[in-house]
N, C-alpha and C positions, 0 to 999 in steps of 0.2 A: 297726602301733602308731608314733604319732607320739611324738618325743621332745622336751622342750624344757624351759624355766624356767616355773614356774606363779608369777605376781605376784599377790600378793594385798595389796590397800591396805586398810588399817583406818584409818577417819576418826574421830578423837578427838571425844567429844561436848562441847557447849558450855553453860555456867551463864546463866541467865537471871534476873536479880532485881531487885526494885524494889517499891513501896508503893503502896497506894491511899489515897487521901485526900478527905477531903469538900471543900467548896467554900471552907471555912473553915482548910483547912490539917490539920484534926484525922485522926489515922489512924482507918481503918476497920476494925476486926478482923471477921473472920469473912466478909469478901467474897471472892468467887470469881473467881480469874484463870484463863483460857482459851488456849491456845498451839492453833491451828488449822493444821495445815501446808496450803500452797497450791502450786499448779502452774500454769505459763501452757500453756494448751492452746496447740497450732499454731494459726496464724491468729488466735489472740485478743490482745487489747493487757491486758485486765484479767486477774489470776491468779484461780482457783477453788478451793473448797477440793477436798482428797483425798478428804474423807468417810471413813467407816467408823470403826473404833476408834482412828485415830490421832492424834486430839487427846489433849493433856494439859491437866489442870484441879487448881488446888490452891486452899486457903483460906488468905486471910491470918492472920498470928499478932496477936497483941493490940497490936504496936504497926503494924498495919497492913503489915507487910512480908510478902513472898512470896519462895518460891527454887524454881525448876527448875534441877536439878544435871545431867541427862542428857538433853539437848536434841541430836538430830543436826542436823547442819548444815541449812539450807535457808532457805525464805521461809515465815512464819507471821503470820498474822492474830491478832492479839493483842487480847482484851476483856478489862474486868471488870465485874462488877456485886455488887449486895448488895439485901438484902430493902428496905430504906428510902431508897434511892436510885436516881436514874436510871442505865440502864448507861450504859457508856462507848461513844464512837464506835469502831469498829474502826480499829486501826492497824497497817500492816504492818511487820514486824519481817525483817531478814535476818540470820540465825545463822550465824556463821563458825566451823570447826572452831575448838578449844583457846582459845576465847575467853569471858572472863567479859563478859556485858552487864550492866552496871549502871545503876541509874537510869532503868530502863524503868517510869517511873511512870503512875498515874492519877488524875483529880481527878474525883470523882463528884458531880454535882448534886443537891441535895434533892431527893426525891421530893414531889409533891404527897400529901396525906393528906385522908381523908375519915372525918368524925367524925359521931356521932349517936346517935340512939336508936333501937331495936326495941320496936313496941309492937303489940298487936291494935287493931282499930277502935274498940273501947272504953276506948283508952287504958290498956291493962295493959300493964305494962313485961315483954318478954321475955328471958331470959338463953338461954344456948346455943344462939343464932343463928348459923348462918355466912354472914357478909357477905361477898361474892367479886366483885374488880374486876379485872377480866385475869387475871393471875397472881398477884395480892396477896390476902389473905384475913385476916381475924379472926374471933374467935368474942365474941358479946357477953357483957358481964360480969353478976354478978346484978341490975344497977339498969337492965339493957338497953342500957348503952353500949356503943360499939364505937368502934374507930379503925383503919382499914386503912393503911398507910403504904407509900411507895416505888412510888406511882402515876405514871407518866407523864401530864403534862397533856395533855387533848385530849377528845373523845367517848367514853363508855364504858357498858357494860352494867353495870349493878348489880344482882346478884343476892343475895335474903336467903332460906335455906332453914333452914327449922324442922323438927323432927321429925314434928310433927302438923298443921301450917298448910301451906295451898297456898303455894308460893316465891311470892316476890314479885321483878317484874323490872323495872328502869327504867333508860330510856337517859338519862344525864346529862352535861353537860360539867364535867369537874374541870380547875379553874385551879391554876397554880402556889400554893403555899402550902396554908392549911388550907381546907377545903369542908366543909358540913354538909349532913346530909340524913336526915329521918327516914325510916325502913322502915316503912309501916303494914301488917300483915297482916290480911286478911280472916277470918272464919270459914269454915267449909264444905271441902268436897273440892276438890282438885285436880285438871282434868280438862283432859288432853291433847289 
């Protein structure tokens, strides 16, 4: 048997705190902030995600602030997003042991929005239609009106889903700001 001393080194966790604001400097409550651990693969110049369940995520408070209080030292990819804003660009954060990293702030640009009416080909207004644009969606109200927020500008597939009518799908270009589109549902059965 070998004899000798066993040395155990414990690294103390760090704290990461900051806020998520809109383009006018107003706090965004309920925004999601994620820290994704990164590693530098041998021979690579860019770090890559560790993958798995090692990431940490939290939601901002009413004042737009967030706090991670048990962060293992290392390199992280930090991002923020919200339902009604465009996601942040990823930033790399080097977390050191026993350190409080304050002012890790994000500013999210307003996402575009799509508004309009859902109606039949006979101009009957439809309520309860789910309008989906990418990962954003909304349900039309009693007078057929809908408003989908937080859409990144660009080309998108817009899909309207009604419980008894065939789905409506259209490719459209969404510009920054407010966009409008009527979704007209034909009568008949959906054929795939």
